[in-house]
PDB file of N, CA, C and O in Angstrom:
ATOM      1  N   MET A   1     -21.010 -21.008 -69.360  1.00  0.00           N
ATOM      2  CA  MET A   1     -20.735 -21.218 -68.014  1.00  0.00           C
ATOM      3  C   MET A   1     -19.486 -19.689 -67.523  1.00  0.00           C
ATOM      4  O   MET A   1     -18.279 -19.583 -67.745  1.00  0.00           O
ATOM      5  N   LYS A   2     -20.249 -18.930 -66.964  1.00  0.00           N
ATOM      6  CA  LYS A   2     -19.614 -17.491 -66.497  1.00  0.00           C
ATOM      7  C   LYS A   2     -18.586 -17.893 -65.310  1.00  0.00           C
ATOM      8  O   LYS A   2     -18.850 -18.451 -64.245  1.00  0.00           O
ATOM      9  N   PHE A   3     -17.432 -17.481 -65.769  1.00  0.00           N
ATOM     10  CA  PHE A   3     -16.480 -17.361 -64.404  1.00  0.00           C
ATOM     11  C   PHE A   3     -15.791 -15.936 -63.972  1.00  0.00           C
ATOM     12  O   PHE A   3     -15.117 -15.134 -64.619  1.00  0.00           O
ATOM     13  N   ASN A   4     -16.311 -15.955 -62.393  1.00  0.00           N
ATOM     14  CA  ASN A   4     -16.319 -14.801 -61.661  1.00  0.00           C
ATOM     15  C   ASN A   4     -14.668 -14.721 -61.096  1.00  0.00           C
ATOM     16  O   ASN A   4     -14.256 -15.613 -60.355  1.00  0.00           O
ATOM     17  N   LEU A   5     -14.020 -13.897 -61.397  1.00  0.00           N
ATOM     18  CA  LEU A   5     -12.757 -13.932 -61.065  1.00  0.00           C
ATOM     19  C   LEU A   5     -12.653 -13.222 -59.456  1.00  0.00           C
ATOM     20  O   LEU A   5     -11.612 -13.535 -58.879  1.00  0.00           O
ATOM     21  N   LEU A   6     -13.474 -12.427 -58.764  1.00  0.00           N
ATOM     22  CA  LEU A   6     -13.412 -11.877 -57.967  1.00  0.00           C
ATOM     23  C   LEU A   6     -13.453 -12.777 -56.623  1.00  0.00           C
ATOM     24  O   LEU A   6     -13.305 -12.072 -55.625  1.00  0.00           O
ATOM     25  N   PRO A   7     -13.582 -13.868 -56.400  1.00  0.00           N
ATOM     26  CA  PRO A   7     -13.749 -14.684 -55.299  1.00  0.00           C
ATOM     27  C   PRO A   7     -12.054 -15.238 -55.284  1.00  0.00           C
ATOM     28  O   PRO A   7     -11.283 -15.355 -54.331  1.00  0.00           O
ATOM     29  N   ILE A   8     -11.857 -15.510 -56.744  1.00  0.00           N
ATOM     30  CA  ILE A   8     -10.266 -15.800 -56.665  1.00  0.00           C
ATOM     31  C   ILE A   8      -9.241 -14.918 -56.274  1.00  0.00           C
ATOM     32  O   ILE A   8      -8.388 -15.116 -55.409  1.00  0.00           O
ATOM     33  N   LEU A   9      -9.429 -13.725 -57.132  1.00  0.00           N
ATOM     34  CA  LEU A   9      -8.494 -12.412 -56.702  1.00  0.00           C
ATOM     35  C   LEU A   9      -8.693 -12.557 -55.011  1.00  0.00           C
ATOM     36  O   LEU A   9      -7.740 -12.854 -54.291  1.00  0.00           O
ATOM     37  N   THR A  10     -10.003 -12.319 -54.505  1.00  0.00           N
ATOM     38  CA  THR A  10      -9.683 -11.872 -53.061  1.00  0.00           C
ATOM     39  C   THR A  10      -9.191 -12.964 -52.243  1.00  0.00           C
ATOM     40  O   THR A  10      -8.681 -12.344 -51.309  1.00  0.00           O
ATOM     41  N   LEU A  11      -8.976 -14.513 -51.939  1.00  0.00           N
ATOM     42  CA  LEU A  11      -8.638 -15.133 -51.826  1.00  0.00           C
ATOM     43  C   LEU A  11      -6.830 -14.930 -51.973  1.00  0.00           C
ATOM     44  O   LEU A  11      -6.000 -14.952 -51.064  1.00  0.00           O
ATOM     45  N   THR A  12      -6.665 -14.778 -53.114  1.00  0.00           N
ATOM     46  CA  THR A  12      -5.201 -14.823 -53.415  1.00  0.00           C
ATOM     47  C   THR A  12      -4.716 -13.551 -52.345  1.00  0.00           C
ATOM     48  O   THR A  12      -3.766 -13.788 -51.598  1.00  0.00           O
ATOM     49  N   PHE A  13      -5.410 -12.153 -52.285  1.00  0.00           N
ATOM     50  CA  PHE A  13      -4.826 -11.279 -51.384  1.00  0.00           C
ATOM     51  C   PHE A  13      -4.784 -11.600 -50.167  1.00  0.00           C
ATOM     52  O   PHE A  13      -3.790 -11.370 -49.478  1.00  0.00           O
ATOM     53  N   LEU A  14      -6.110 -12.319 -49.606  1.00  0.00           N
ATOM     54  CA  LEU A  14      -6.258 -12.624 -48.285  1.00  0.00           C
ATOM     55  C   LEU A  14      -4.916 -13.475 -47.786  1.00  0.00           C
ATOM     56  O   LEU A  14      -4.328 -13.301 -46.719  1.00  0.00           O
ATOM     57  N   LEU A  15      -4.578 -14.444 -48.828  1.00  0.00           N
ATOM     58  CA  LEU A  15      -3.500 -15.406 -48.420  1.00  0.00           C
ATOM     59  C   LEU A  15      -2.023 -14.970 -48.593  1.00  0.00           C
ATOM     60  O   LEU A  15      -1.060 -15.473 -48.016  1.00  0.00           O
ATOM     61  N   SER A  16      -2.004 -13.891 -49.537  1.00  0.00           N
ATOM     62  CA  SER A  16      -0.570 -12.895 -49.498  1.00  0.00           C
ATOM     63  C   SER A  16      -0.411 -11.988 -48.455  1.00  0.00           C
ATOM     64  O   SER A  16       0.716 -11.619 -48.125  1.00  0.00           O
ATOM     65  N   SER A  17      -1.299 -11.637 -47.967  1.00  0.00           N
ATOM     66  CA  SER A  17      -1.010 -10.656 -46.880  1.00  0.00           C
ATOM     67  C   SER A  17      -0.702 -11.017 -45.617  1.00  0.00           C
ATOM     68  O   SER A  17      -0.210 -10.275 -44.767  1.00  0.00           O
ATOM     69  N   CYS A  18      -1.191 -12.954 -45.401  1.00  0.00           N
ATOM     70  CA  CYS A  18      -0.898 -13.029 -44.404  1.00  0.00           C
ATOM     71  C   CYS A  18       0.417 -13.379 -43.523  1.00  0.00           C
ATOM     72  O   CYS A  18       0.585 -13.686 -42.343  1.00  0.00           O
ATOM     73  N   HIS A  19       1.314 -13.181 -44.694  1.00  0.00           N
ATOM     74  CA  HIS A  19       2.945 -13.492 -44.089  1.00  0.00           C
ATOM     75  C   HIS A  19       3.358 -12.175 -44.925  1.00  0.00           C
ATOM     76  O   HIS A  19       3.960 -12.372 -45.981  1.00  0.00           O
ATOM     77  N   ASN A  20       3.117 -11.008 -44.585  1.00  0.00           N
ATOM     78  CA  ASN A  20       3.847  -9.564 -45.177  1.00  0.00           C
ATOM     79  C   ASN A  20       5.106  -9.542 -44.243  1.00  0.00           C
ATOM     80  O   ASN A  20       5.103  -9.620 -43.015  1.00  0.00           O
ATOM     81  N   LYS A  21       6.385  -9.396 -45.240  1.00  0.00           N
ATOM     82  CA  LYS A  21       7.497  -9.534 -44.698  1.00  0.00           C
ATOM     83  C   LYS A  21       7.692  -7.829 -44.323  1.00  0.00           C
ATOM     84  O   LYS A  21       7.830  -6.895 -45.113  1.00  0.00           O
ATOM     85  N   ASP A  22       7.633  -7.806 -42.412  1.00  0.00           N
ATOM     86  CA  ASP A  22       7.527  -6.433 -41.734  1.00  0.00           C
ATOM     87  C   ASP A  22       9.120  -5.874 -42.125  1.00  0.00           C
ATOM     88  O   ASP A  22      10.207  -6.326 -41.765  1.00  0.00           O
ATOM     89  N   GLU A  23       8.842  -4.880 -42.878  1.00  0.00           N
ATOM     90  CA  GLU A  23      10.266  -3.825 -43.114  1.00  0.00           C
ATOM     91  C   GLU A  23      11.147  -3.479 -42.169  1.00  0.00           C
ATOM     92  O   GLU A  23      12.350  -3.731 -42.116  1.00  0.00           O
ATOM     93  N   LYS A  24      10.242  -2.686 -41.179  1.00  0.00           N
ATOM     94  CA  LYS A  24      10.870  -2.260 -40.182  1.00  0.00           C
ATOM     95  C   LYS A  24      11.500  -3.205 -39.089  1.00  0.00           C
ATOM     96  O   LYS A  24      12.335  -2.686 -38.348  1.00  0.00           O
ATOM     97  N   PHE A  25      11.191  -4.529 -38.908  1.00  0.00           N
ATOM     98  CA  PHE A  25      11.474  -5.467 -38.453  1.00  0.00           C
ATOM     99  C   PHE A  25      13.084  -6.085 -38.972  1.00  0.00           C
ATOM    100  O   PHE A  25      14.011  -6.396 -38.223  1.00  0.00           O
ATOM    101  N   CYS A  26      13.059  -6.137 -40.418  1.00  0.00           N
ATOM    102  CA  CYS A  26      13.991  -6.009 -41.172  1.00  0.00           C
ATOM    103  C   CYS A  26      15.768  -5.377 -40.846  1.00  0.00           C
ATOM    104  O   CYS A  26      16.936  -5.658 -40.575  1.00  0.00           O
ATOM    105  N   SER A  27      14.538  -4.105 -41.212  1.00  0.00           N
ATOM    106  CA  SER A  27      16.015  -2.995 -40.646  1.00  0.00           C
ATOM    107  C   SER A  27      16.497  -3.152 -39.448  1.00  0.00           C
ATOM    108  O   SER A  27      17.660  -2.846 -39.187  1.00  0.00           O
ATOM    109  N   CYS A  28      15.559  -3.715 -38.447  1.00  0.00           N
ATOM    110  CA  CYS A  28      16.226  -3.704 -37.182  1.00  0.00           C
ATOM    111  C   CYS A  28      17.395  -4.800 -36.964  1.00  0.00           C
ATOM    112  O   CYS A  28      18.347  -4.856 -36.187  1.00  0.00           O
ATOM    113  N   MET A  29      16.806  -5.832 -38.209  1.00  0.00           N
ATOM    114  CA  MET A  29      17.693  -6.692 -37.843  1.00  0.00           C
ATOM    115  C   MET A  29      19.001  -6.672 -38.668  1.00  0.00           C
ATOM    116  O   MET A  29      19.959  -7.373 -38.345  1.00  0.00           O
ATOM    117  N   ASP A  30      19.013  -6.004 -39.544  1.00  0.00           N
ATOM    118  CA  ASP A  30      19.912  -5.345 -40.699  1.00  0.00           C
ATOM    119  C   ASP A  30      21.113  -4.198 -39.231  1.00  0.00           C
ATOM    120  O   ASP A  30      22.325  -4.247 -39.024  1.00  0.00           O
ATOM    121  N   LYS A  31      20.275  -3.545 -38.718  1.00  0.00           N
ATOM    122  CA  LYS A  31      21.260  -2.425 -37.834  1.00  0.00           C
ATOM    123  C   LYS A  31      22.233  -3.335 -37.006  1.00  0.00           C
ATOM    124  O   LYS A  31      23.463  -3.372 -37.055  1.00  0.00           O
ATOM    125  N   SER A  32      21.009  -4.357 -35.915  1.00  0.00           N
ATOM    126  CA  SER A  32      21.862  -5.128 -35.329  1.00  0.00           C
ATOM    127  C   SER A  32      22.500  -6.070 -35.605  1.00  0.00           C
ATOM    128  O   SER A  32      22.598  -6.952 -34.752  1.00  0.00           O
ATOM    129  N   LYS A  33      23.028  -6.197 -36.628  1.00  0.00           N
ATOM    130  CA  LYS A  33      23.952  -7.093 -37.506  1.00  0.00           C
ATOM    131  C   LYS A  33      25.107  -6.450 -37.837  1.00  0.00           C
ATOM    132  O   LYS A  33      26.152  -7.049 -38.091  1.00  0.00           O
ATOM    133  N   GLU A  34      24.936  -4.870 -37.852  1.00  0.00           N
ATOM    134  CA  GLU A  34      25.836  -3.968 -38.217  1.00  0.00           C
ATOM    135  C   GLU A  34      26.633  -3.419 -36.711  1.00  0.00           C
ATOM    136  O   GLU A  34      27.821  -3.166 -36.510  1.00  0.00           O
ATOM    137  N   VAL A  35      25.634  -3.371 -35.936  1.00  0.00           N
ATOM    138  CA  VAL A  35      26.305  -3.415 -34.051  1.00  0.00           C
ATOM    139  C   VAL A  35      27.384  -4.269 -33.868  1.00  0.00           C
ATOM    140  O   VAL A  35      28.507  -3.956 -33.473  1.00  0.00           O
ATOM    141  N   ASN A  36      26.873  -5.631 -34.255  1.00  0.00           N
ATOM    142  CA  ASN A  36      27.628  -7.022 -33.764  1.00  0.00           C
ATOM    143  C   ASN A  36      28.681  -6.771 -34.604  1.00  0.00           C
ATOM    144  O   ASN A  36      29.719  -6.750 -33.943  1.00  0.00           O
ATOM    145  N   GLU A  37      28.890  -6.552 -35.877  1.00  0.00           N
ATOM    146  CA  GLU A  37      29.900  -6.390 -36.208  1.00  0.00           C
ATOM    147  C   GLU A  37      30.947  -5.739 -36.108  1.00  0.00           C
ATOM    148  O   GLU A  37      32.091  -6.187 -36.184  1.00  0.00           O
ATOM    149  N   LEU A  38      30.548  -4.403 -35.895  1.00  0.00           N
ATOM    150  CA  LEU A  38      31.391  -3.291 -35.294  1.00  0.00           C
ATOM    151  C   LEU A  38      31.972  -3.666 -34.005  1.00  0.00           C
ATOM    152  O   LEU A  38      33.103  -3.428 -33.582  1.00  0.00           O
ATOM    153  N   SER A  39      31.246  -4.138 -33.591  1.00  0.00           N
ATOM    154  CA  SER A  39      31.578  -4.301 -31.685  1.00  0.00           C
ATOM    155  C   SER A  39      32.790  -5.488 -31.851  1.00  0.00           C
ATOM    156  O   SER A  39      33.872  -5.497 -31.264  1.00  0.00           O
ATOM    157  N   GLU A  40      32.287  -6.470 -32.816  1.00  0.00           N
ATOM    158  CA  GLU A  40      33.606  -7.704 -32.802  1.00  0.00           C
ATOM    159  C   GLU A  40      34.951  -7.099 -33.100  1.00  0.00           C
ATOM    160  O   GLU A  40      36.029  -7.506 -32.668  1.00  0.00           O
ATOM    161  N   LYS A  41      34.727  -5.987 -33.961  1.00  0.00           N
ATOM    162  CA  LYS A  41      35.877  -5.670 -34.602  1.00  0.00           C
ATOM    163  C   LYS A  41      36.811  -4.753 -33.470  1.00  0.00           C
ATOM    164  O   LYS A  41      38.027  -4.769 -33.282  1.00  0.00           O
ATOM    165  N   ILE A  42      35.647  -3.892 -32.749  1.00  0.00           N
ATOM    166  CA  ILE A  42      36.361  -3.237 -31.819  1.00  0.00           C
ATOM    167  C   ILE A  42      37.390  -4.355 -29.984  1.00  0.00           C
ATOM    168  O   ILE A  42      38.398  -4.219 -29.291  1.00  0.00           O
ATOM    169  N   TRP A  43      36.169  -5.324 -30.100  1.00  0.00           N
ATOM    170  CA  TRP A  43      36.721  -6.031 -29.380  1.00  0.00           C
ATOM    171  C   TRP A  43      37.910  -7.094 -29.515  1.00  0.00           C
ATOM    172  O   TRP A  43      38.481  -7.750 -28.644  1.00  0.00           O
ATOM    173  N   GLN A  44      38.095  -7.044 -30.934  1.00  0.00           N
ATOM    174  CA  GLN A  44      39.368  -7.643 -31.443  1.00  0.00           C
ATOM    175  C   GLN A  44      40.643  -6.684 -31.273  1.00  0.00           C
ATOM    176  O   GLN A  44      41.822  -6.942 -31.514  1.00  0.00           O
ATOM    177  N   ASN A  45      40.120  -5.616 -30.836  1.00  0.00           N
ATOM    178  CA  ASN A  45      41.448  -4.380 -30.922  1.00  0.00           C
ATOM    179  C   ASN A  45      41.605  -4.125 -32.250  1.00  0.00           C
ATOM    180  O   ASN A  45      42.682  -3.538 -32.359  1.00  0.00           O
ATOM    181  N   GLU A  46      41.022  -4.278 -33.466  1.00  0.00           N
ATOM    182  CA  GLU A  46      41.051  -3.685 -34.615  1.00  0.00           C
ATOM    183  C   GLU A  46      40.223  -2.841 -34.962  1.00  0.00           C
ATOM    184  O   GLU A  46      40.007  -2.828 -36.174  1.00  0.00           O
ATOM    185  N   GLY A  47      39.405  -1.778 -34.069  1.00  0.00           N
ATOM    186  CA  GLY A  47      38.818  -0.673 -34.261  1.00  0.00           C
ATOM    187  C   GLY A  47      39.552   0.442 -33.575  1.00  0.00           C
ATOM    188  O   GLY A  47      40.238   0.537 -32.558  1.00  0.00           O
ATOM    189  N   SER A  48      39.067   1.395 -34.697  1.00  0.00           N
ATOM    190  CA  SER A  48      39.555   2.848 -34.337  1.00  0.00           C
ATOM    191  C   SER A  48      38.838   3.726 -33.121  1.00  0.00           C
ATOM    192  O   SER A  48      38.001   3.133 -32.440  1.00  0.00           O
ATOM    193  N   THR A  49      39.128   5.092 -32.828  1.00  0.00           N
ATOM    194  CA  THR A  49      38.423   5.896 -32.044  1.00  0.00           C
ATOM    195  C   THR A  49      37.511   6.337 -32.986  1.00  0.00           C
ATOM    196  O   THR A  49      36.651   7.099 -32.545  1.00  0.00           O
ATOM    197  N   LYS A  50      37.445   5.957 -34.633  1.00  0.00           N
ATOM    198  CA  LYS A  50      36.104   6.613 -35.082  1.00  0.00           C
ATOM    199  C   LYS A  50      35.425   5.456 -35.113  1.00  0.00           C
ATOM    200  O   LYS A  50      34.353   5.690 -35.670  1.00  0.00           O
ATOM    201  N   ASP A  51      35.496   4.363 -34.811  1.00  0.00           N
ATOM    202  CA  ASP A  51      35.201   3.246 -34.948  1.00  0.00           C
ATOM    203  C   ASP A  51      34.124   3.254 -33.844  1.00  0.00           C
ATOM    204  O   ASP A  51      32.929   2.998 -33.988  1.00  0.00           O
ATOM    205  N   SER A  52      34.798   3.610 -32.673  1.00  0.00           N
ATOM    206  CA  SER A  52      33.892   3.438 -31.366  1.00  0.00           C
ATOM    207  C   SER A  52      32.722   4.863 -31.238  1.00  0.00           C
ATOM    208  O   SER A  52      31.671   4.919 -30.600  1.00  0.00           O
ATOM    209  N   LEU A  53      33.349   5.866 -32.061  1.00  0.00           N
ATOM    210  CA  LEU A  53      32.046   6.781 -32.084  1.00  0.00           C
ATOM    211  C   LEU A  53      31.146   6.206 -32.986  1.00  0.00           C
ATOM    212  O   LEU A  53      29.964   6.521 -32.856  1.00  0.00           O
ATOM    213  N   ARG A  54      31.426   5.517 -33.772  1.00  0.00           N
ATOM    214  CA  ARG A  54      30.372   5.207 -35.095  1.00  0.00           C
ATOM    215  C   ARG A  54      29.619   4.253 -34.124  1.00  0.00           C
ATOM    216  O   ARG A  54      28.512   4.715 -33.848  1.00  0.00           O
ATOM    217  N   LEU A  55      29.839   3.251 -33.615  1.00  0.00           N
ATOM    218  CA  LEU A  55      29.282   2.410 -32.780  1.00  0.00           C
ATOM    219  C   LEU A  55      28.135   3.096 -31.850  1.00  0.00           C
ATOM    220  O   LEU A  55      26.969   2.764 -31.637  1.00  0.00           O
ATOM    221  N   LYS A  56      28.816   4.033 -31.444  1.00  0.00           N
ATOM    222  CA  LYS A  56      28.064   4.244 -30.364  1.00  0.00           C
ATOM    223  C   LYS A  56      26.491   4.946 -31.307  1.00  0.00           C
ATOM    224  O   LYS A  56      25.366   4.533 -31.026  1.00  0.00           O
ATOM    225  N   LYS A  57      26.667   5.715 -32.084  1.00  0.00           N
ATOM    226  CA  LYS A  57      26.068   6.205 -32.845  1.00  0.00           C
ATOM    227  C   LYS A  57      24.569   4.685 -33.839  1.00  0.00           C
ATOM    228  O   LYS A  57      23.410   4.695 -34.251  1.00  0.00           O
ATOM    229  N   LEU A  58      25.483   3.917 -33.743  1.00  0.00           N
ATOM    230  CA  LEU A  58      24.783   2.829 -34.479  1.00  0.00           C
ATOM    231  C   LEU A  58      23.686   1.961 -33.560  1.00  0.00           C
ATOM    232  O   LEU A  58      22.641   1.340 -33.757  1.00  0.00           O
ATOM    233  N   ILE A  59      24.657   2.334 -32.312  1.00  0.00           N
ATOM    234  CA  ILE A  59      23.642   1.473 -31.084  1.00  0.00           C
ATOM    235  C   ILE A  59      22.207   2.361 -31.032  1.00  0.00           C
ATOM    236  O   ILE A  59      21.050   1.943 -31.085  1.00  0.00           O
ATOM    237  N   ALA A  60      22.681   3.661 -30.916  1.00  0.00           N
ATOM    238  CA  ALA A  60      21.370   4.312 -30.660  1.00  0.00           C
ATOM    239  C   ALA A  60      20.086   4.467 -31.944  1.00  0.00           C
ATOM    240  O   ALA A  60      18.897   4.779 -31.880  1.00  0.00           O
ATOM    241  N   SER A  61      21.072   4.049 -33.183  1.00  0.00           N
ATOM    242  CA  SER A  61      19.841   4.520 -34.180  1.00  0.00           C
ATOM    243  C   SER A  61      19.015   2.799 -34.403  1.00  0.00           C
ATOM    244  O   SER A  61      17.914   2.728 -34.948  1.00  0.00           O
ATOM    245  N   LYS A  62      19.633   1.743 -33.975  1.00  0.00           N
ATOM    246  CA  LYS A  62      19.038   0.496 -33.607  1.00  0.00           C
ATOM    247  C   LYS A  62      18.174   0.567 -32.249  1.00  0.00           C
ATOM    248  O   LYS A  62      17.017   0.197 -32.446  1.00  0.00           O
ATOM    249  N   ASN A  63      18.347   0.812 -31.398  1.00  0.00           N
ATOM    250  CA  ASN A  63      17.776   0.956 -30.341  1.00  0.00           C
ATOM    251  C   ASN A  63      16.279   1.573 -30.754  1.00  0.00           C
ATOM    252  O   ASN A  63      15.232   1.143 -30.269  1.00  0.00           O
ATOM    253  N   GLN A  64      16.348   2.556 -31.643  1.00  0.00           N
ATOM    254  CA  GLN A  64      15.376   3.532 -32.103  1.00  0.00           C
ATOM    255  C   GLN A  64      14.330   2.611 -33.111  1.00  0.00           C
ATOM    256  O   GLN A  64      13.099   2.615 -33.126  1.00  0.00           O
ATOM    257  N   ILE A  65      15.040   2.029 -33.724  1.00  0.00           N
ATOM    258  CA  ILE A  65      14.248   1.254 -34.947  1.00  0.00           C
ATOM    259  C   ILE A  65      13.673  -0.292 -34.031  1.00  0.00           C
ATOM    260  O   ILE A  65      12.619  -0.802 -34.411  1.00  0.00           O
ATOM    261  N   CYS A  66      14.272  -0.786 -33.120  1.00  0.00           N
ATOM    262  CA  CYS A  66      14.119  -1.920 -32.675  1.00  0.00           C
ATOM    263  C   CYS A  66      13.203  -1.878 -31.622  1.00  0.00           C
ATOM    264  O   CYS A  66      12.763  -2.933 -31.163  1.00  0.00           O
ATOM    265  N   GLU A  67      12.787  -0.559 -31.085  1.00  0.00           N
ATOM    266  CA  GLU A  67      12.206  -0.260 -29.803  1.00  0.00           C
ATOM    267  C   GLU A  67      10.818  -0.837 -29.641  1.00  0.00           C
ATOM    268  O   GLU A  67      10.376  -1.006 -28.505  1.00  0.00           O
ATOM    269  N   GLU A  68      10.138  -1.135 -30.658  1.00  0.00           N
ATOM    270  CA  GLU A  68       8.680  -1.513 -30.523  1.00  0.00           C
ATOM    271  C   GLU A  68       9.031  -3.409 -30.519  1.00  0.00           C
ATOM    272  O   GLU A  68       8.188  -4.112 -29.961  1.00  0.00           O
ATOM    273  N   TYR A  69       9.788  -3.827 -30.906  1.00  0.00           N
ATOM    274  CA  TYR A  69       9.768  -5.196 -30.678  1.00  0.00           C
ATOM    275  C   TYR A  69      10.639  -5.430 -29.573  1.00  0.00           C
ATOM    276  O   TYR A  69      11.175  -6.503 -29.850  1.00  0.00           O
ATOM    277  N   ALA A  70      10.986  -5.123 -28.718  1.00  0.00           N
ATOM    278  CA  ALA A  70      11.270  -5.308 -27.060  1.00  0.00           C
ATOM    279  C   ALA A  70      10.561  -5.870 -26.172  1.00  0.00           C
ATOM    280  O   ALA A  70      10.980  -6.406 -25.146  1.00  0.00           O
ATOM    281  N   SER A  71       9.046  -5.735 -26.660  1.00  0.00           N
ATOM    282  CA  SER A  71       8.078  -6.462 -25.691  1.00  0.00           C
ATOM    283  C   SER A  71       7.710  -7.797 -26.254  1.00  0.00           C
ATOM    284  O   SER A  71       7.132  -8.624 -25.548  1.00  0.00           O
ATOM    285  N   LYS A  72       8.047  -8.054 -27.596  1.00  0.00           N
ATOM    286  CA  LYS A  72       7.701  -9.246 -28.087  1.00  0.00           C
ATOM    287  C   LYS A  72       8.455 -10.580 -27.474  1.00  0.00           C
ATOM    288  O   LYS A  72       9.471 -10.517 -26.782  1.00  0.00           O
ATOM    289  N   ASN A  73       7.842 -11.682 -27.812  1.00  0.00           N
ATOM    290  CA  ASN A  73       8.297 -12.917 -27.477  1.00  0.00           C
ATOM    291  C   ASN A  73       9.319 -13.543 -28.218  1.00  0.00           C
ATOM    292  O   ASN A  73       9.314 -13.255 -29.414  1.00  0.00           O
ATOM    293  N   GLY A  74      10.249 -14.368 -27.813  1.00  0.00           N
ATOM    294  CA  GLY A  74      10.851 -15.131 -28.434  1.00  0.00           C
ATOM    295  C   GLY A  74      10.516 -15.538 -29.803  1.00  0.00           C
ATOM    296  O   GLY A  74      11.078 -15.163 -30.832  1.00  0.00           O
ATOM    297  N   GLU A  75       9.419 -16.446 -29.676  1.00  0.00           N
ATOM    298  CA  GLU A  75       8.287 -17.185 -30.921  1.00  0.00           C
ATOM    299  C   GLU A  75       8.121 -16.026 -32.037  1.00  0.00           C
ATOM    300  O   GLU A  75       8.496 -16.166 -33.201  1.00  0.00           O
ATOM    301  N   GLU A  76       7.628 -15.091 -31.622  1.00  0.00           N
ATOM    302  CA  GLU A  76       6.822 -14.088 -32.340  1.00  0.00           C
ATOM    303  C   GLU A  76       8.166 -13.458 -33.098  1.00  0.00           C
ATOM    304  O   GLU A  76       7.860 -12.974 -34.188  1.00  0.00           O
ATOM    305  N   LEU A  77       9.322 -13.371 -32.835  1.00  0.00           N
ATOM    306  CA  LEU A  77      10.332 -12.717 -33.277  1.00  0.00           C
ATOM    307  C   LEU A  77      10.960 -13.381 -34.307  1.00  0.00           C
ATOM    308  O   LEU A  77      11.267 -12.872 -35.385  1.00  0.00           O
ATOM    309  N   MET A  78      11.223 -14.959 -33.839  1.00  0.00           N
ATOM    310  CA  MET A  78      11.590 -16.094 -34.569  1.00  0.00           C
ATOM    311  C   MET A  78      10.794 -15.916 -36.144  1.00  0.00           C
ATOM    312  O   MET A  78      11.446 -15.954 -37.188  1.00  0.00           O
ATOM    313  N   LEU A  79       9.493 -15.746 -36.118  1.00  0.00           N
ATOM    314  CA  LEU A  79       8.682 -15.768 -37.163  1.00  0.00           C
ATOM    315  C   LEU A  79       9.129 -15.003 -38.171  1.00  0.00           C
ATOM    316  O   LEU A  79       9.370 -15.364 -39.323  1.00  0.00           O
ATOM    317  N   LEU A  80       9.314 -13.074 -37.321  1.00  0.00           N
ATOM    318  CA  LEU A  80       9.305 -12.626 -37.837  1.00  0.00           C
ATOM    319  C   LEU A  80      10.822 -11.921 -38.799  1.00  0.00           C
ATOM    320  O   LEU A  80      10.980 -11.035 -39.639  1.00  0.00           O
ATOM    321  N   ARG A  81      11.798 -13.019 -38.007  1.00  0.00           N
ATOM    322  CA  ARG A  81      12.943 -12.880 -38.633  1.00  0.00           C
ATOM    323  C   ARG A  81      12.996 -13.942 -39.922  1.00  0.00           C
ATOM    324  O   ARG A  81      13.961 -13.828 -40.677  1.00  0.00           O
ATOM    325  N   ALA A  82      12.274 -14.685 -40.126  1.00  0.00           N
ATOM    326  CA  ALA A  82      12.047 -15.885 -41.018  1.00  0.00           C
ATOM    327  C   ALA A  82      11.897 -15.103 -42.013  1.00  0.00           C
ATOM    328  O   ALA A  82      12.604 -15.315 -42.999  1.00  0.00           O
ATOM    329  N   ASP A  83      10.998 -14.053 -42.031  1.00  0.00           N
ATOM    330  CA  ASP A  83      10.294 -13.649 -43.275  1.00  0.00           C
ATOM    331  C   ASP A  83      11.203 -12.355 -43.891  1.00  0.00           C
ATOM    332  O   ASP A  83      10.956 -11.590 -44.824  1.00  0.00           O
ATOM    333  N   CYS A  84      12.314 -12.436 -43.006  1.00  0.00           N
ATOM    334  CA  CYS A  84      13.266 -11.160 -43.574  1.00  0.00           C
ATOM    335  C   CYS A  84      14.202 -11.747 -44.504  1.00  0.00           C
ATOM    336  O   CYS A  84      14.700 -10.981 -45.329  1.00  0.00           O
ATOM    337  N   ASN A  85      14.597 -13.203 -44.528  1.00  0.00           N
ATOM    338  CA  ASN A  85      15.184 -13.816 -45.350  1.00  0.00           C
ATOM    339  C   ASN A  85      14.745 -14.009 -46.720  1.00  0.00           C
ATOM    340  O   ASN A  85      15.431 -14.667 -47.501  1.00  0.00           O
TER     341      ASN A  85
END
C-alpha cells in the first residue's frame, strides 16, 4: 500500500492558511493601546509636555497603520482582533 502525502500536506496547508494572523492589524491594535494609555496618563494630569508631543506622534503613526481597517465593520474587526491574542 503506497501512502501519498501530497493530499494531506495540501489540506494541512489550506486549513492553516484560513486563519492567518494579520500582523499589520495586530500592530494597529498595539499602537492603539499605546495611544489610549498615554491619553489616559495625560487626562489624569500625570503627563508632561513631552508626553503630549509623543501622543501627537503616536496618533499620527496609529492613523497611518490603521488606515486600511477604517472601512471594516465591527464583526470583521472582532475576528481580526481575536487572532491577535
